[in-house]
N, C-alpha and C positions, 0 to 999 in steps of 0.2 A: 255332899257338897252336892250344889243345885243348881240350876242353868237357868236363863231367864229365856222365857219363851212367850211371845206375842202371838197369841189367841187368833188365828184367820177371820174370826167372825166378829166380835166386837172390840179385836185391836186392847184386848184387856192385857195385865202382863202377869203372868203364871210363875212360879218360881217350880219346877221339876227335877226334881231329885235326877243325876246324870243317869241313873242304872237304866232310864227310862227314853233314851236314846233309841228311835226307831220304832218305839212300840207307840198305841193309840193312848190317848188321853182325854177325861173328859175336862171342860172349862168350867168352872167351878160359879162363874158370869152367868153364862148364855147358857149352859150346858149340851154345847157344841163339842162333839167327837171329832178327833184329827191328831194327825200323827205328827212324834215332836221328832225335828232332824238331829240327822245323826251328828253331824257339828253344830256348835253353837252361834247364832246369826244376833246383826242388827251392835248395839254397846256393845253386849257381851262377847263380840267377838271381837268387836276395835277394841278393848281393854286387855283381850287376852292373845294378845298378834300386833304389840304398839311398834314394833320395827317394820313387819309386813305396812301397817298402815300409813308409817313415817316415808316408806319408798312410794307408796300411791300416792302421799298428797301433793295435788298441784301444787308452781311453787307460784309463790307472791310477789308482787313485783317490786314488797317494802323490800323483799328478800335482796334485791338487786341493788338497791339503795345503800342498803346498811354492810354489805361486800366492800374490803378496803380495796381502794382504788392507787391503780400506780401511779407516784407522784410523774410531772409534768418533766421535759426537761428544757426549761425553758430560760432558767438560770444558767445552765453551760453554755445556750446559744448567747445568752448575753455576756458571759466573762470571757467568750470566744472574740464576739465582735468587737465587747471593749479596747481585747490587747491589741486585733485589728487596726484596730481605730488609733493607739497611741503607739503602734510602731509604723502606720502613714505620714500621720504628723511629725513624728521623729524625723521618718525620712525624707519630707518632705523640707525640716525644717536647716538639716544639713545641708541639702541639694541649695537650699536657698542660698545659706552661708556661702558653699564653697564657690556658688556662681558668683555671688558678689564679690566673692575674694579677689580668686581669677577673671572676673571682667568686670572690671572697674573701668569707669567712660573716662577717656583720654582727653585733656585740653589743653588748647595750642597755645604757646606763648608766646609773643613776640616782644623782645627787648625793647624799653622806651629811646633808646638811642640807636635802634636796630640796627646791632652790632650783630643779635643770634634769633634763633629761633628752632623751639625745641616744645617738646611735646610733654606734660605730665602727668601720670593716674591719677590727679587727684589737684585741688584747688589750688595756686602756688601765689607763696604771700612772698615778698620784700624781704630782703634781710642785709647787714652792713657790719664789719668786724674788721679786728683790725690784725694787718700782718705785718711782716718782718720791715725792722725799720721804718714801722709809723705810718705804712702804706695802707690804704686805705682796699679793703678787699669788700667788694659787691657781688650781690644776686637773688636766686629764688629759690626756695626749697617749697615742697610738697609732701605732706605727712600723710596717713593710711592708716587708722587703728591695729588694722588685720595685722597683726606679726609685729607692728611697731614701726612700721617702715617707715622711711623719710627718702626723701627725692630729691636733690639739689643740683644748681648750679651755681657754681661762682666764677670770678672773673676779676682779673688786677693786670696791670703793666707786667711786662715779661722780667724778669732781670736782667743785671747787663752779664754778658756771657763769661765766664770762667777764665780769669787773666793766662792760665797755662793747662784747657783743657785735655793736651794729651799727659801731662803731669797730675793734673787733678782725677784725673780719670775719671771724667762726670761731664755731662751737658746741662743747658737749662732747665729741661725737663727730669732729669735725672736728678737735680737737687730740687726740682719743685715737689717730685714723688718722696726723695726722702724725708722732705718736711713735711708733706700729709701722713705717710706714715707713721712717725715720730707723733704728730698729734694727735692721730685718731686711736690709734692702739698697739702703742709699744710693747715687743716680746708677741708678739701676735703672729701664725703662720701666712706666711706670706709667698704670693704668686707673682711674678713680675713678666711681661708681656711685652717687644717693642710693636710698635704695628702706626698704621696712620688713617689717618680720619680727616675726607671731603679733600684727599689732596694734602693735608699737613702732619706731621711727621709729630706722634702720637705713643702716650705709652699707657696698658692696660695693667691695673695692679685689682689684686682681688686677697682678703684679711677675712682670716676667722678664727672667733675666738669662742670658747667655752670645749663642751663635752658633745657628743657627738648627736644627742639625738635636741642638745638647746645650746643654738652655736649661732652666736651674733656673726656674721656675712654683715661686709663691707665690700662694693663692688666700686673703684675708680677708673677715670678714664682721663687725663694730661694731655690737653692738645695743645701747640703750642700753634698759634693761628697768628701770624702778620707780629704786632709788636705785644698781642693780648695772650695771656696762659689763661684755658678753660680749664674748670676742673669739674668732670659732671659726677656723681657719685649716688651710690643708691643701697643704703641701709637696711639693716631688719634680721629679727629669729629667723633662722631658717630661712632664710629669703635662698630664691633659686635663680642662679644668673638667668638661664636657660626661658625662663617663664615669658611667655609670649609683650607684655605690656613692659619688663624690664628690659629684654632689647630695643622694644621700639622706644623706649625710653630715650637709649642712645644712639642709634640708629636715625635718631629723627632732627638731632642736632644738629645746625648746619648755623656754621658763621657767614659773616655778608661778605669776609675778606675772600679773596681769590688767592692761592698759592701764587704764587711766581714760577712763569712757564720755565721749565728744566733747558738749561744753556743747552745749545745747540755746538756739537762740536764744531770745532774748525775743522777744515778739508787740508788734509795736506798736502803741500804744492808737490 
């Protein structure tokens, strides 16, 4: 086995047996005598010690380029931003719908005959229908798409008083209420209460039909003002009678007639 040794004088490569390590030899080319290194040098040393040479080899910039890089989080941020944007748009749309549904613009209506004034939560349109015994019933109604709501005021001449109210067990308002209930929702759950409106006698009626979550609600107020009967009504799916615009619709109704003053009791002599 030989070692590749370089002559220090002429730089010629010599093959020297390994047993001559540490001993003096003569260069065959220039006749220079020199000592053979104990350990191999030059390329032979690199060949016999590849691991050490690899450890000592400096890093190349190309190695950094070839090293696998971590993937960025751009997709994650994009999905997160898209989700937040979608939720924001959905909340804004729901809020806008709720605001439109529960904050309608009230429209003041005055009858052409000057008999009454009322505020509708939508633009009212006139209607005419036939009543009992050929009577003509006139009125105004306004509809809202939200909840399929309908608000109306209809009026007609008051019918004659019952011949025997005590025997018949009802009044003019009671007869009108019965007719309205029969025409709107026969067999519905009915709540009825006597009240007054602008100094006139009135009856409030609430009818409910359907299941708990899909309830058709009708609220009526029947008012006897002078010689006229006024029927105010609000209908809709899951209608809430306590909502402000429903309350305002009923409260804003003002008939032009004035109630008769209560008789002053005579003082006993």
